[in-house]
C-alpha positions, 0 to 999 in steps of 0.5 A: 905056863911059866915059859909063856908068862916069861915070853909075854913079859919079855915082849915089847908092845910099843916103841913109845912112852906116853905121858899125860901131866907128867904121868907115864902110861904103863901096863899091868905086868900081872895082866900082861904076863898071864893074858899076853896083853895089857892096856896102857893106862895112866893111873893118876887122873889128869887135868881137863887140858893136860900136858902131853909128851911122848918119847921114842925108845929106839928111834932107828926102829921108826926110820923116816917119820912122816906124820904124827897125830892123835885122836881122843875118844870119850867113853861111850856106854861099855866101850869108847866112841868111834867119833873122837872128841879131838883130832890133833895134827900139824897144820902143815901136814906135808912138812915132817918138821912140823910134827910134835917132837919126842921129849917135848911137853905140849900143853893141850890147852895152848898148842899154838898156831902150828897145830890143828885141833878139830872137835867131834863136829870137825870144827877147828877149836883153839884148845883141848878141853876134856870133860871132868870125871870122864874116861878117855882113850888117846890113840897116838899114831906115828906114821913112818917107815915102820909106823906105830899106833898105841892106845892110852886110857886115862880119866880126868879129875 
């Protein structure tokens, strides 16, 4: 048992760090050690239009990054809805330089003209406005030579 716990704790589950309102999404080390996996969660409740930032731990592991996007799914019954409340991606999807950049804070209430925000009806909206007191799952994807998708769980104030 001790060897498997050490192996579980030593394994890197993501090459990304995700922050909402300045709070890093983290795993429970106890759950990860015992069960082999632990969800990434932001412990602190976020605002309804949080600041978003991601960092890449080792950029060489991604290679060429073609596309960065996110979807945010609300809690629905005992799980999360298959339909995202918001999908965010660059307006110019054919230009890798238009993607969200690592280490930059993005105000989801004011992303600007370079990004498209689609609501659950596939209508373009100006900003992200989550409902207060709701649990969400943010699915962040970096499409690259070595792509990665990570899920972040959080709750709004």
